[in-house]
C-alpha positions in Angstrom: 116.4 103.7 121.5 117.3 100.4 119.6 115.3 100.8 116.4 116.2 97.2 115.3 114.9 95.5 118.4 111.7 97.8 118.3 111.0 96.6 114.6 111.2 93.0 115.8 109.1 93.6 118.6 106.4 95.4 116.6 106.5 92.6 114.1 106.1 90.0 116.8 103.2 91.9 118.4 101.4 92.1 115.1 101.7 88.4 114.3 100.2 87.7 117.7 97.4 90.3 117.4 96.2 89.2 114.2 96.7 85.6 115.1 99.3 84.7 112.4 100.6 83.1 115.4 99.3 80.3 115.8 97.3 80.1 112.6 100.1 80.1 110.2 103.2 80.3 112.4 102.9 77.5 114.9 105.9 78.5 117.1 104.7 80.8 119.9 108.3 82.0 120.6 109.2 82.8 117.0 112.0 85.4 116.9 112.4 87.3 113.7 116.0 87.5 112.3 115.1 91.0 110.8 112.5 92.8 108.8 110.7 91.2 105.7 109.2 94.0 103.5 107.1 93.9 100.4 105.5 96.3 98.2 103.1 96.0 95.1 103.8 99.5 94.3 105.0 102.7 96.1 101.4 103.2 97.4 100.8 99.7 98.2 103.3 98.3 100.8 102.7 95.3 103.0 102.8 96.6 106.4 102.1 94.2 109.2 98.2 93.9 108.9 97.3 96.8 106.7 94.6 96.4 104.0 95.1 96.5 100.2 92.7 96.1 97.5 92.5 93.0 95.4 93.3 95.0 92.2 96.5 96.3 93.8 97.8 92.8 94.5 97.6 90.9 91.2 101.2 91.2 90.2 104.0 89.8 92.1 105.4 92.2 94.6 109.0 93.4 95.3 110.5 91.7 98.4 113.3 92.9 100.6 114.9 91.3 103.7 116.8 93.4 106.2 119.0 91.6 108.7 119.3 92.9 112.1 123.2 93.0 112.4 122.9 93.4 116.2 121.1 90.2 116.6 122.5 86.7 117.4 121.8 85.3 114.0 124.3 85.2 111.1 123.8 84.8 107.4 126.7 83.5 105.1 126.9 84.2 101.3 126.3 80.4 100.7 123.0 80.3 102.5 119.7 79.7 100.6 116.3 80.8 101.5 112.6 80.3 100.6 109.9 82.8 100.3 106.2 81.9 100.7 102.9 83.6 100.4 100.0 81.9 101.9 96.3 82.5 102.8 95.1 80.9 106.0 91.5 82.3 105.5 90.3 80.3 102.5 87.5 80.3 101.8 86.9 82.4 105.0 88.2 83.1 108.4 85.8 80.6 110.0 85.6 78.1 107.2 89.2 76.4 106.7 88.4 73.8 104.2 90.7 75.3 101.5 93.1 76.7 104.2 96.0 77.4 103.8 95.8 78.4 100.1 99.4 78.5 98.5 99.9 81.7 96.6 103.6 81.7 95.8 106.7 79.8 96.6 110.3 81.0 95.6 113.4 78.7 96.5 117.2 78.9 96.4 117.3 82.7 97.2 120.5 84.2 98.1 120.8 87.3 100.5 124.0 89.0 99.1 126.0 91.0 101.5 126.7 94.7 100.6 130.1 96.3 101.2 131.3 99.8 101.9 133.1 101.3 98.9 136.9 100.5 99.0 136.5 97.9 102.0 136.0 94.3 102.6 133.9 94.8 105.7 130.0 94.5 105.5 128.1 97.6 106.1 127.6 98.1 109.9 123.9 98.8 109.8 120.5 97.6 108.3 121.2 96.6 104.6 118.0 95.7 102.7 118.6 92.9 100.2 116.0 92.6 97.4 114.8 89.0 96.8 115.2 88.7 93.0 117.5 85.7 92.4 115.7 82.6 93.4 113.8 79.9 91.6 110.1 80.0 91.1 108.6 76.8 92.8 105.1 77.6 92.6 103.9 80.6 90.3 102.4 83.7 91.9 98.8 84.0 92.0 97.3 87.1 93.2 94.4 87.3 96.1 91.0 86.3 94.9 88.9 86.0 98.1 85.4 85.0 97.4 82.9 87.7 97.8 81.3 88.4 101.2 83.9 86.2 103.0 85.6 89.1 104.9 89.1 90.0 105.0 91.7 87.4 104.3 95.2 87.5 105.7 97.9 87.1 103.1 101.2 86.0 104.8 104.8 86.5 103.7 107.1 84.0 105.1 111.0 83.8 104.7 112.7 80.6 105.5 116.3 79.5 105.7 117.1 76.3 103.7 119.3 73.3 104.9 120.6 73.2 101.3 119.3 73.5 97.8 115.6 72.8 97.0 116.4 69.8 94.5 114.9 67.4 97.1 111.9 69.6 98.3 108.5 67.9 98.2 106.2 69.1 95.4 103.1 71.2 96.1 100.5 69.2 94.2 97.6 71.6 94.7 97.0 75.1 96.1 94.3 74.4 98.6 95.7 72.9 101.8 98.9 73.1 100.0 97.9 69.7 98.5 97.9 68.0 101.9 94.0 67.6 101.8 93.5 68.5 105.4 91.9 71.8 106.4 94.0 74.4 108.3 97.3 72.9 106.8 99.8 74.6 104.8 103.3 76.4 104.9 104.3 75.1 108.3 103.8 71.5 107.3 105.5 71.9 103.9 108.4 73.7 105.8 108.7 71.1 108.5 108.8 68.3 105.7 111.7 70.2 104.1 113.7 71.2 107.2 113.1 74.8 106.7 113.7 77.5 109.5 111.4 80.5 109.8 113.3 83.7 109.9 110.8 86.5 109.1 107.2 87.2 108.3 104.8 90.0 107.1 101.2 90.1 106.0 98.3 92.2 104.7 94.6 92.0 104.4 92.3 92.0 101.4 88.7 91.3 100.7 85.9 91.2 98.1 82.9 92.8 99.6 
């Protein structure tokens, strides 16, 4: 069994099942480069549509990305990446007037290679890189879904940048990512800045 390809398929299936594709990820043929993992604590991982409590998710999570070394995609030491967290269900799944709501943006992240001891060759297997070395572009704001609006999807997106973030367009407001148009957000901002989506994950949270 090819575990790497299974992970990519599971991720893609979940994105379709929960309508992250097309609500947030607009390309129906999106192919992940690997696995984007996140955890708020050991007992609160982000796992492709699981449900976490609002209280569990108020502090910025730890993020890891694992590149599939068997894939066609390659990453260089000089490449830079952007991480996004966005809510397409603001204020509810059926009312998109604040959607998407921007919760976090970090830019200029590097994904360092890890090497086997005593060699100059990358480890020939999945290697998880923790995303800790970027620049905060928009401060983290934990989920706060309005009471009674049902489960909200909180979507993590990892993009490859064309260069550094010095010319990126500013995010002037969190609702609609400042565009002022319902159901608008990360995809439009990423398109403006020529970002390439490489991985995604998400969880649900609600205030009953």
